[in-house]
Wavefront OBJ file of the C-alpha trace (Angstrom):
o trace
v 58.138 -94.975 -10.524
v 59.553 -97.970 -12.251
v 63.144 -98.097 -12.857
v 64.093 -101.388 -15.032
v 67.729 -102.613 -14.622
v 69.320 -102.483 -18.051
v 71.778 -105.201 -17.379
v 72.010 -108.273 -15.246
v 68.531 -109.486 -15.217
v 68.677 -112.747 -14.842
v 70.978 -112.448 -11.705
v 68.846 -109.650 -10.330
v 65.466 -112.004 -10.171
v 67.577 -115.037 -9.061
v 68.611 -112.846 -6.208
v 65.123 -111.404 -5.555
v 63.616 -114.724 -5.506
v 66.120 -115.900 -2.790
v 65.123 -112.680 -0.760
v 61.683 -112.951 -0.768
v 62.291 -116.674 0.507
v 63.846 -115.418 3.020
v 61.851 -112.381 3.944
v 64.008 -109.852 3.151
v 63.474 -106.696 1.524
v 66.098 -106.419 -1.706
v 67.333 -103.432 -3.416
v 69.998 -102.698 -6.069
v 71.404 -98.969 -4.875
v 73.662 -96.256 -5.460
v 75.614 -96.213 -8.935
v 73.673 -98.852 -10.785
v 70.642 -97.054 -9.871
v 72.009 -93.854 -11.050
v 73.683 -95.675 -14.267
v 70.149 -96.809 -15.166
v 68.405 -93.703 -15.157
v 70.837 -92.300 -17.239
v 70.162 -95.091 -19.542
v 73.366 -97.054 -19.172
v 73.967 -100.552 -18.313
v 76.058 -100.418 -14.867
v 79.275 -102.868 -14.237
v 78.555 -102.508 -10.637
v 75.863 -103.824 -8.748
v 75.652 -103.163 -5.149
v 72.890 -104.633 -2.905
v 70.844 -103.595 0.158
v 69.049 -105.561 2.017
v 66.920 -105.421 5.505
v 68.563 -108.447 7.139
v 71.429 -110.606 6.862
v 72.775 -111.385 3.694
v 73.669 -115.319 3.864
v 70.148 -116.778 2.611
v 70.743 -114.830 -0.548
v 74.527 -115.255 -1.151
v 74.174 -119.046 -0.323
v 71.865 -119.437 -3.054
v 74.131 -117.342 -5.512
v 76.968 -119.578 -4.690
v 74.855 -122.824 -5.275
v 73.933 -121.224 -8.434
v 77.140 -119.377 -9.637
v 79.880 -120.575 -7.381
v 82.329 -118.360 -5.818
v 83.205 -117.056 -2.385
v 82.390 -114.319 0.572
v 84.081 -112.264 2.302
v 82.626 -110.556 5.443
v 83.469 -106.767 6.972
v 81.647 -107.228 10.237
v 82.374 -103.729 11.303
v 80.645 -101.952 8.430
v 77.865 -104.756 8.093
v 78.821 -105.420 4.414
v 79.525 -108.959 3.033
v 81.588 -109.337 -0.699
v 80.437 -112.116 -2.976
v 82.817 -113.043 -5.706
v 81.380 -115.714 -8.178
v 83.132 -118.174 -10.170
v 84.525 -115.978 -12.701
v 85.831 -113.271 -10.239
v 82.904 -110.892 -10.556
v 82.108 -108.525 -7.408
v 78.779 -108.305 -5.693
v 78.770 -106.334 -2.494
v 75.848 -106.906 -0.070
v 74.877 -104.430 3.045
v 72.222 -104.366 5.811
v 70.469 -101.189 5.898
v 72.706 -99.107 8.222
v 73.344 -95.702 9.878
v 76.742 -94.137 10.660
v 78.107 -91.940 13.210
v 81.606 -89.996 12.218
v 83.603 -89.372 15.918
v 85.919 -86.606 14.075
v 86.650 -85.444 10.354
v 87.959 -87.365 8.081
v 87.715 -90.583 10.227
v 85.935 -94.028 9.126
v 82.503 -94.045 10.492
v 80.919 -95.992 12.921
v 78.284 -97.921 11.174
v 75.184 -99.595 13.133
v 71.779 -101.274 11.450
v 69.059 -98.866 9.874
v 65.533 -99.700 10.540
v 64.826 -98.881 6.437
v 66.230 -98.466 3.260
v 65.249 -94.708 3.160
v 66.938 -94.159 6.543
v 70.324 -96.102 4.768
v 70.094 -93.803 2.102
v 70.422 -90.717 4.024
v 73.776 -91.872 5.000
v 74.858 -91.928 1.311
v 77.699 -89.171 -0.461
v 75.472 -87.664 -3.050
v 71.413 -87.567 -3.809
v 72.434 -88.920 -7.433
v 73.625 -91.916 -5.515
v 71.151 -92.030 -3.253
v 68.340 -94.154 -5.267
v 67.386 -97.384 -4.574
v 65.539 -100.028 -7.175
v 63.298 -102.696 -4.988
v 63.934 -106.147 -6.445
v 61.575 -108.248 -4.388
v 57.792 -108.060 -3.748
v 54.625 -107.997 -5.741
v 55.952 -105.127 -8.245
v 59.443 -105.367 -8.796
v 61.652 -102.271 -9.936
v 59.738 -99.583 -7.967
v 62.539 -96.743 -7.516
v 63.249 -95.330 -3.971
v 64.405 -91.507 -4.372
v 63.819 -89.944 -1.139
v 66.202 -87.008 -2.125
v 65.128 -86.566 -5.677
v 68.552 -87.892 -7.133
v 66.387 -88.552 -10.140
v 65.923 -84.898 -10.458
v 69.915 -84.187 -10.189
v 70.442 -87.042 -12.744
v 68.018 -85.080 -15.272
v 69.518 -81.739 -14.148
v 72.983 -83.009 -14.495
v 74.415 -81.934 -11.235
v 76.207 -83.515 -8.042
v 74.502 -82.417 -4.591
v 75.778 -83.749 -1.318
v 73.168 -84.538 1.356
v 73.725 -82.100 4.149
v 76.320 -79.523 4.704
v 78.604 -81.306 7.145
v 79.529 -84.192 4.332
v 82.861 -83.082 3.062
v 83.994 -82.424 6.688
v 82.695 -85.881 7.671
v 84.346 -87.556 4.578
v 86.815 -85.761 2.209
v 87.184 -88.528 0.026
v 83.926 -87.234 -1.131
v 85.426 -84.007 -2.257
v 87.239 -86.386 -4.954
v 84.107 -88.532 -5.931
v 82.178 -85.480 -6.665
v 84.970 -84.217 -8.985
v 85.138 -87.870 -10.479
v 81.558 -87.847 -11.112
v 81.402 -84.506 -12.438
v 83.834 -85.397 -14.631
v 82.817 -88.606 -15.750
v 79.209 -87.562 -16.867
v 79.848 -83.749 -17.834
v 77.980 -82.216 -14.732
v 78.308 -79.443 -12.379
v 78.210 -79.429 -8.415
v 75.444 -77.546 -6.959
v 75.919 -74.294 -5.954
v 76.053 -74.826 -2.108
v 77.843 -78.262 -2.868
v 80.461 -76.358 -4.524
v 80.569 -73.634 -1.438
v 80.922 -76.733 0.777
v 83.567 -78.297 -0.951
v 85.607 -75.168 -1.328
v 85.095 -74.471 2.804
v 86.100 -77.846 3.441
v 89.173 -77.574 1.281
v 89.838 -74.219 2.932
v 89.486 -75.674 6.420
v 92.187 -78.320 5.584
v 90.146 -81.352 5.874
v 91.317 -83.256 2.810
v 94.925 -83.258 4.867
v 93.007 -85.081 7.635
v 92.810 -88.251 5.060
v 95.456 -91.033 5.480
v 98.024 -91.061 2.195
v 96.246 -94.318 1.323
v 93.207 -92.823 1.161
v 94.056 -89.730 -0.938
v 95.894 -91.957 -3.243
v 92.873 -94.093 -3.688
v 90.790 -91.336 -4.555
v 93.682 -90.469 -7.241
v 93.638 -93.519 -8.893
v 90.147 -93.734 -9.277
v 89.988 -90.457 -10.890
v 92.957 -91.491 -13.291
v 91.190 -94.574 -13.991
v 88.446 -92.457 -15.841
v 88.186 -92.712 -19.432
v 89.481 -89.024 -19.089
v 90.764 -88.100 -16.076
v 91.219 -84.160 -17.002
v 87.686 -82.666 -15.882
v 88.038 -83.675 -12.554
v 91.413 -83.049 -11.660
v 90.751 -79.470 -13.589
v 87.498 -78.726 -10.814
v 89.908 -80.397 -8.044
v 92.159 -77.815 -9.081
v 89.760 -74.908 -8.929
v 88.573 -76.017 -5.479
v 92.296 -76.186 -4.481
v 92.259 -79.979 -3.596
v 95.260 -80.981 -5.634
v 97.561 -79.635 -2.889
v 96.602 -82.292 -0.319
v 97.971 -84.504 -2.629
v 100.788 -82.693 -3.189
v 101.697 -78.969 -3.287
v 103.016 -79.349 -6.701
v 100.779 -81.448 -8.274
v 100.698 -81.119 -12.164
v 98.855 -82.423 -15.011
v 97.812 -81.527 -18.349
v 96.839 -83.644 -21.603
v 100.017 -85.680 -21.481
v 98.202 -87.419 -18.474
v 94.993 -88.169 -20.325
v 97.239 -89.599 -23.030
v 98.738 -92.345 -21.037
v 97.085 -96.031 -20.824
v 95.824 -96.873 -17.548
v 96.121 -95.251 -14.042
v 99.905 -96.415 -13.714
v 101.310 -94.654 -16.487
v 99.083 -91.586 -15.915
v 100.595 -91.518 -12.244
v 103.965 -91.253 -13.916
v 102.713 -88.685 -16.024
v 102.108 -86.579 -13.317
v 105.176 -87.241 -11.785
v 107.307 -86.435 -14.849
v 105.516 -83.100 -14.798
v 106.450 -82.251 -11.313
v 110.149 -82.351 -12.095
v 112.152 -82.824 -8.993
v 109.211 -82.862 -6.791
v 107.814 -86.018 -8.745
v 110.057 -88.191 -6.688
v 108.341 -87.032 -3.486
v 104.826 -87.340 -4.805
v 105.858 -91.059 -5.499
v 106.857 -91.847 -2.350
v 103.912 -90.072 -0.747
v 101.438 -92.810 -2.629
v 102.625 -95.124 -0.268
v 102.707 -97.751 -3.239
v 105.165 -100.684 -2.545
v 108.809 -100.352 -3.117
v 108.922 -102.154 -6.612
v 106.014 -100.309 -7.597
v 107.423 -96.883 -6.734
v 110.623 -97.792 -8.382
v 108.813 -98.620 -11.883
v 106.906 -95.416 -11.253
v 110.294 -93.610 -11.064
v 111.526 -95.275 -14.005
v 108.543 -94.890 -16.365
v 108.438 -91.261 -15.007
v 112.066 -90.460 -16.226
v 111.394 -91.663 -19.256
v 108.483 -89.716 -19.777
v 110.621 -86.706 -18.880
v 113.557 -87.885 -21.345
v 110.117 -88.312 -24.262
l 1 2 3 4 5 6 7 8 9 10 11 12 13 14 15 16 17 18 19 20 21 22 23 24 25 26 27 28 29 30 31 32 33 34 35 36 37 38 39 40 41 42 43 44 45 46 47 48 49 50 51 52 53 54 55 56 57 58 59 60 61 62 63 64 65 66 67 68 69 70 71 72 73 74 75 76 77 78 79 80 81 82 83 84 85 86 87 88 89 90 91 92 93 94 95 96 97 98 99 100 101 102 103 104 105 106 107 108 109 110 111 112 113 114 115 116 117 118 119 120 121 122 123 124 125 126 127 128 129 130 131 132 133 134 135 136 137 138 139 140 141 142 143 144 145 146 147 148 149 150 151 152 153 154 155 156 157 158 159 160 161 162 163 164 165 166 167 168 169 170 171 172 173 174 175 176 177 178 179 180 181 182 183 184 185 186 187 188 189 190 191 192 193 194 195 196 197 198 199 200 201 202 203 204 205 206 207 208 209 210 211 212 213 214 215 216 217 218 219 220 221 222 223 224 225 226 227 228 229 230 231 232 233 234 235 236 237 238 239 240 241 242 243 244 245 246 247 248 249 250 251 252 253 254 255 256 257 258 259 260 261 262 263 264 265 266 267 268 269 270 271 272 273 274 275 276 277 278 279 280 281 282 283 284 285 286 287 288 289 290 291 292 293 294
């Protein structure tokens, strides 16, 4: 079936032409395909290619200006156009986790379908082909479109949350954003991973980054409530607390301060555990104290 992009069509057509000229397959992948399937424009467009992204990025730099940053161990390149907009490009990849919660070892995959098998959830394991004689064909080997229609978040294999426990927090974030639920087996796997202590193996920085992403959501409360049900807030801090006052704040920094304020004396330890800069930590504690005074 076809899945037509709902935004940035000139950019996508430009990139597709550059890829075709270089003999590359090019896909828009992940969250943008999910959002288009929901009938929504997507702010983030990630590209998946069958080879080196350089010919495509060279052409985009000529057309839009900008710069690039390579992440060679992960076979990715980040491109910023002259306005500062970010686009991520990745080769077909597969990955191996040497131990739970470790960053993966990434190698080249043979196809887009193989690459999709390493993704977090079926709803994010869809790709829209941009080049070729019939553009916008949907590649969906795990029936992510069915999950989008059903409103569920589903992992692709049983050890997904053990390999990468940040997926527990991402699952809650997507479920909260869209008003979805965790597929039954996925919820069981998440609860088992939490009970097994796998989120505690993550660095403080990775846990903080997932929390900040949740707090950036228009309404973070459904995701936080789901994490509380799973027991997944305790690895962030055993006294983690939230209520409607968190969502009432503007911006993720103020929301972090609201969490710290609700935690009382434990708020200082929570703030220190976020591993922010000294200046940011001091500002967070100052704002937290002001919120407590009300």
